[in-house]
Each structure stands twice: as C-alpha cells, then as structure tokens.
N, C-alpha and C positions, 0 to 999 in steps of 0.2 A: 350690288347684288353677285355673291359668290358664286363661280363654275366652276364646277367638280366634275373629274373625270366620272365616269362609269365604275372603273376599275375601284377608285378610291372610296367612292359612296355605297357601292355596294361590300366592299370589305367592312366598313364603318359598322352599316346595317347586321352583317353576319356577327360580328363584334359583339355588337350590342345584347343582339336575340341570344346569342351562345350567354353571353352574363347574365341575362335574364331568365336562364333555366332553361331554355332551348338546349337538344340536341343539334350537333352541326349540320347534319342532314336538313333540319328543320328550319333550322335557322338561315342556310343557304337557299331555302324554297321560298321562303318568306320574302327575303330582300333580294331576289330575283325577280318575283312578281312587284315587289313595290318601288326598284328601281326601274325595273320594266315599265312602268307606267310612266315612269318621270321620261326614261328615252323617248317614247310615244307621245310625249307633251300632256299625257292626262297629271299632270302636277297634283291635281286633286287627290288622285289616287297612290300619289307617292309618297314620298320620304317623309311629308308633313302629315301623316297618318303614323308616323312611328312613336312620336310622344302617345298617341291614343292607345296603340297595341301596349305598349309597356304601362301604363296606369291600368288599362284593364288585366294583365297580369297581376298587377299590384291588387287588385279588388279580387281575384279568382277568377274575375268573369271569362279571361283566356284560359285555359292548362296546356302550358307548352309542350308535356311530356305525354298528353293524352294521344291515342292511335284512334281514328273511325273503326266501327264495328258496323258489321250487315246483321239489317234486322231482319231482312226477307229478301230472299233472290228466286227469280225462273229466269228461264233461258232467255227473254227478252227485257226485262226490269229487274231494278238494285235499288231499296230504301235502305240509306245510311243514316245512323246517326255518329255526329261527329261526335260528341263525346266533349265540346266545348274546345276542342284544340284548335289549332290557326286554322282560316278558312281557305286558305290557299293549299294546304296538306290535304283536308277532309276533300277539297272540290277537285285536285289533280288524284286521287285516290279512286272518288267513284268516275270521274270522266274518262281514267284508265279504263277501269273495268266497262264501263258502256262501250269503247272502242272495242274491245276484245268480244263482246255480246255481236255487235254491228258488224263486226267480221265473219262473225259465224254464221248470224243468223239474218242480217240484213237492216235490222233497227234495233234500237235501245231507248227504253227511257231509265234515267236513275233521280230517285230525289231524296234530298239530304236536309236531316232536320240537326238544330242544338249544334252548329257550328259558329264561330267566331266570323269576323269581317271578312268576305272572301276578296276585298279588292277591285282589281280592273276586271270587269266580268270577260271581257273579249279571251282574255288567255286561254279559256279552259276549249270552248269552243275550235280556237284555234288549232289547239291539239288534235281535234278531231279532223281539221281540214288539212293537216301536215301528213295525217293517215290516211287522206283521198276521202273524207267523209265529209257529208252536209251537218250541220249541228247550232242548234236553238241552245240558249239558256235563259232562263228567266230568274231572279231574285227577289228575295224579299226580307223584311227584318223581324216578322214574328211578331210579337204583344209589345217591344219596345217600343220608344216614344216615337208618336208620328209626326209628321214636317208638312205634308200636302193635303191640302183642301180640295173635295172634290170639286167637280164643275159648278158652277154656282154655290159654293161654300165661302165662308172666311172663318173656318175652324179645320184643324189639321185631324183628318181621318185615315192617310195613306202613307206608307211609305214613297221614297224614290220610284223604288220598284223598276230597275233598268232590267231591257232585254237585249239578246246580242245573237245575229244569225249570220253565219259564215258559210263559206262556198270556197271547193276546191277550184283552182284553175291555172293556167302557164305564167301567169305572171311573179313578179320577183317579188311583188308587194303582198298581202294576203288581201281578200276583198270580202269586207264584213260591216255589218250596222251594230253598234254598241252604245246604247244610248239609254239617259233615265227616260220615263215617262213623265216625271216634271218638268217643269219649265229649264231646270236648272240642279245639277248634281248637289248635293250637300257640301261636298268637300271643293265644290268650284265657289261659292260661298265663303268658306274660310279664303280661300286663296285670293277672293276680293279684298276682304276683310284685313289681309295680310298685309296685302299689296297699299290698301287703303284708297281702295278705287268706287267708283259709284257701279250702279248695277243699272242694264237696262229695266225700263217697265216692261211688268209683265213676268216679271221673276218672282216679286213677293206680294204679298197685300197685310195692311196693318189690319190689327184686330177691330176696327170700324170699318172694315173694308177698301180700304182706298190704298192706291197702290204706293210701294216704297221703293227707294233707289239708294237706299244706305244698306250694306250687307248687314251691318250691326243691331238692325232693324229684327231681325231672325235672332241674334243671339240676347238683346236683351231687351225687347219690346213685345214678346210674342207674338212677331208675325210671322207668317207660315207661307210656304212657296204655292205656285199656281201648278195646276196640270201643264202638260204639254199642249202648245198649239192657239194659245192669246184668244183670238174672241173664236175660236174654232176649239177651245180645250174640251168641248166634248170627245172629240176623239183621243187625245190623251187619256184622258179620265177612263176610258173605255177600254185603254190598252194596259194600265194600270190595275183595273179590276181585275182583265185577265191574267196578270202577270201574279198579283197576290193570290188569286182562286188557285193559281198549279204550283207556286214557291210556299205559299203560307198554307191554305187550306187543306189541300191535297198529303202536304206530311201530316198535317194533324197540331200544326201551330197555333191556328184560329186566328181571329182578328182583333181590331181593337185596341186597349191599352191595358198593360199590366203594370202599375206603377213598381212595381220591385223586379220587373222584366229587364234582364240584359239582352244586349245585341245578339239574335238570332237570325242569322242568314238562311232561312230556309231556302232550298232550292228545288229547281227543275230541270232537265238536261234533255234531251234528245239528239239522236245521232243516228243520222241514214246515208246507207250505202246506195251512192247512184246509181252502181252497177247493176243493181236490180231493174234498173229501167231502160241504161244502155252503157256502152262501154265506158269505163272511167273516161280514156283519154279522150273519147268523142266530147263527155260533157266540160271537162275542163276545157277545150279548144271552144266550146260555144258560149262560157263565161267568158275567155278571152277577148273573143269576138265580140259580145255584147258590149262589154268595157270599152274595145274602141269605138265600136258605132257611138257610145255614149259622148267619146270622149274628144271625139269628131263632129257636135256639136259647136256653132257659133256662138262665140261668147254674150252672154248678155253686158250691159252698160254697167261698168263697176269691176267685172270680172275680167281676168285675162284669159282662162283655160275651165275648163268643165273637169273636175276630178272623179273618180270612181269611188265610191266606198271604201273606207281604210286607207286611201293612195295618202292624203294628209298625214295620217299617223306613219306611213314610212318613210315620209320623204322626212318626218321630223327624226325620227329615231337614226336615222342616216348621218344625219347632221350633227346630233348632239352626242353621237359615238365619235364623231371627229372634232368638235370642236369645245364637248361637255358640257354637263347638265346647269344650269342656271336654278339657283335655290334662294328662296326668298333668305333675307337677314334674320327674321323673326324664325322661320323654322331650321336656319342654320344653329342659331343659338340655343335654341332648345333641344336639338340634337346634341349639340356640344355638350350641354347641362348632364343629359342622361350619359353622356361617354365619361362625363367626370365621376357621375354618382357612381359606378362601376367600377370607376380605377383604370381606366383604359388609358394607361400612360403613353400609348403608342398616339395618342389623338394627333398629336402635332404632324404626325405621318400623312393624315386626312388632310389637313389644311386646305383650302384651296389655293 
C-alpha cells in the first residue's frame, strides 16, 4: 500500500480538478477537504472519492464552475441553491454566512439544496467551532438511490444520513461527533471492498433478510445497509428520519427515489453562540473539564484509555502529517489513471 505525503496527495488532487475544469480556488477547496478526510483517518471520504467526482463532472452532475446563490435570507436564516457546484464549495459558502449571522444575532440556520457530495461532514461545523460557536449539521442525498433499510425492513428507503455536532473547548484537538445514522458509511463499505476484507454482521442485510459479511453483496447482490444500533436499530432509524426531514424535506428535495435523480446533498446547518448563555471562556473551560472528567474513567477490559469524541481523528491527523497517508493500491491506480487521462506529465513527482 503506497504511503503518500499530504502535500503530494493534495497537489495531485488540485491538478486533477483544475484539469477537469475547476478554478484554482475551487480545486484547492475540494482537495483540502478530500485529503483532509484522509488525514483524519476517514479514508472513505478521502482521495478514493476523486474518481467518483470526476465521473460526475463527466456526466454533468457536478458543475465545477458554478457558484451557489441565495434563494432567501433573513437576519437568522439563509436558504442556498448550490447550482450543482462542488459540495465543499457550497457548504463553506453557507457555513461562513451562518457564522456571520450567529455573531450578529446569536444563532443562525442554513439550508442547502442542489449541491454535490459534501465530503466529510465535520469540516463545516468545525469552521464554526474555530470561531467560538457550537454547530450542528445534517445531510441527506435527496431523491438519489437509497442504501439503508428502515428498522425492521429489508429494502432501502433511506440515505446514510450523517449528523455532526461540534463544541468549542480549550483542547488542542476539536471536540465533535460525526457519524452516519446507518450502521456504516457507504464509503467505508467501498474501502472494505477495496481492501478485500470481510465486514461485521449488522452492517448489511441481503434481499432475503439474512445478514451479509461480504461488502460485495452491497454492490453486486442488492444487499442494503441497516440503521445504526443493531438490535436497538430503532434509535438509528429515528435519527435518520430526523436528519432526512431537516436536510431533505425542509429544503424541498422530497423523499423516496427518482430513477433519474443525481446525488443531491441537501443540508441543514445550525450555529449557536454560547456567549448568549455564559462567557465563551467559561463554556470552553467547562467542555475541557468535562472531557478530562470522562478521560479519567478507568478503562474497561480490552481498552487502554477513554477517548473524547474527536480525539482519535486528531491523533490520526498528527501521525499522518508526520508519516504520510496510506492509500490503497486500487485507489492509487485509479487516481493515477485519471492523471494520465489529463496528461499531467508531472505525475512522477507525486509517486509515493
């Protein structure tokens, strides 16, 4: 498995997106989010998605030169049409405006429709956290093909419907939870498939209702994902329902499946200024003390320590910045093939 530095992987992604028609600024934004996901250990949302994004540009599903527009705006809300631009570009645009509003009036809500895949969800609430705010974001894929069965079912009716909640603190690493409401993110299944690894029971169910442990079952036999929670999957199902209502129904994307529909990441963003309730420094100190209290918990059998939400990603990022990012052979070959397609003769400079 090749190990590639952040700088080389980022440079290659920027060059490819520019060659595919994006402006330098847009290419840098998308590459920063994509390779940043690799840094944090979320390889499912990293460079392995580059071939998919290029394919969507080829089909016209991503418009690399389009800019988002505001449909409607109030002092506390903003409704954005992404015009099928890159999801990271649209989501940054919306979150920046939510931060400005929250700074002025204490709270802001943003809703987005008609944008491409946003990538790793945590990137956007963490923008608000760096400015001293609390933030929540949910996301849904509109009426594109579904992958998750509702609790008790065996046919796909829902997206993976992720949610992220993030808090400011005094810690070096950010405090946040970023998770799919399905038992597994779609990109992680592809990662297991690429690595030729079996998956745990409870992630997939075959069309006949039996559990599947081969990730290929999802791509080749019509298996579907299950909601988060295993035997308590009604909890993940309920969360998924809430996410889809906020991120798809609220912006008017509807529900169900449109056979002609393209990937359409509807989003809901909330930004709250904790200074409305107590001084920011006090709140950050309280979150930090809470983390330290939890980390002081004696570890259970099989664990060496208790981690706070987001700590694993922070540690992974520090390690991968120093040691490089592992990239699966199959992913590397597909990215290299795209670089050759665009006649990027400097590919050799990016070899691991």
